[in-house]
Phi, psi and omega in degrees: 000147179287128180297135176296147179296138180302147178243173173304329186288327175302311180307305178308313178296322180291337187255351183057049172225176178277153182302324182292325177296312178304320181291317176291332170298313183295334179257020174054042177295135185297339180270002176262133183291158182293324179297321177293317186293321185293321182292320180295317179300319179291322189279327176303312181294321184295322182272355185061043179295134169238130179284150184277102193292332183285318172302317175302318187288330173296325184285312194264342187082356177225141179258342186055041176232132178246122175283130181238127177246122185232147171302321173197149186265349184273009176258138184297325176308306187287319182298317177296320179294323177293328178298314184296319179296311185296320179312300184295317180298315180301325179296340178249021177061037174248147176255160183239129176252119192255134170235144176252144185254339187057032182061031181250121180292329177291323177290329176300311181297317174309317182294318175304312182299320181293320180287328175295312178298333178276359176068027180300154187275340179188166177229135174249124191218151168238130189292155168293149180298330186261002177294123183235335179248132190253008185308321180286340171280324178293337175298314177300307181309314189285343175278355182077018174272127179307126176233124183239135180253148169222149182059281180271108183226188173208120182296340184289345176291331177068037174240165176297143174205157182232124188224172167258166177281089183299323180300309181294322180304312182296318184292324178295316184296317178290315181303323182298310183295324171299322178291338179274006177095358178285136182237338179247081192254121184272160181220125173272127176227174176268181181284014165067039180262350179224158189304327191290330182277330171295319177299319183289330173288326180297316175297325176297314184293313178304315183296314174306306183300318177295339182254011176073029182251119181296140176280131180236111188295342172297331181279352177257124187238120181264146182192184172281355179064027175263175183308303184296325177297321176298326175297310185294314175305316179297315177299323173298318179288330179289347178280342181292151182302323180238106181285159179288157175257359176200155175230123172250111184262139178283004172214158176287320186300315179298322183289327178292325179292325176293318176300317178303310182299312179308319176297313177302327181266006177058040175258117192287136173246121009256006182317307182269314182227115179271158190219137167227136183247197185211122170125340177059051179292154183306320184296345184297326188275355180252355182282172181234110356282159173308142189265124170294133186206166177266129178265129181265004180052062186300309190290325175296322176299318176299318181297318183291322180297319178294315182295328174296319184292313183299324175299316183289316185288337173277347185298149182292133180293343184285323183266141176291122182287131182256112180297147182237154175237123181249126183248123180267146175284130181277166183227119173285114178270102181280121179230186193294337187296343190247348193272080179283333181264116180271119177270145180278153179291000000 
């Protein structure tokens, strides 16, 4: 049978002192002598004692753990945001517990329950693409636990969130393509269940309108924006009587899928069809040609999400905390995939 984890009672029994004395020694209580503290710490190490975080959280009212919920941890975007969150959290002696939803609202709700059971002090989250019901997030808010959203958010939740200006990002991308002489610009979008894709579509339409180009709904293809989706979306566009001369994708993976199809069909990029993606994933600079993309300043986004949590957790219980929204300015990183016009040095 597996041996139970050692407790303060085991340490007390070995040293012939009370469990309360052990507990005070472990918490560096000033009324416990240095010699007793040293003896307790040495015995704790010998017995491989680990404090029970949930029990400690119940006693102290704080666990010093932040729960972070992401759709997936294997994408550079979310990994970089988590790095930014952890960087600021660690400076304030907080640890980070990460849960992945895999774009599944049921897993998202289960992650919320797991984090609440672990007595986290707050939750920082990015919505699943398929989330339509927000009751599990409202449960966090109603418990008075700080809830911070990043990238994929919903204004109806009434919580602090940090995003980039998706409208401006999209506008910049499309305007860049127009400046390269493109007039028939296609757009890869999502199924429009969360704000970011609605804003990117709105920016796409606005850029066309401001430059006197008519909106053509046949050039807008909705999908889940993964690599295979990008391939299928590009194939659909190539079936049109008049194919596009550019594609602006709301994800880099979608753009890479399109690039694969174009290379297979010997359609020159960017000469015949220019490409722009979104997120500036590391692989974009190594594609052939390198992919123009929108940089979302992910690490800074994570830093700000942590700062928002720390500000809320330190807020006075007397004064009602007012949620805030921070919008970061996007950066268009121009590479060869969109440069139809070759500028001389």
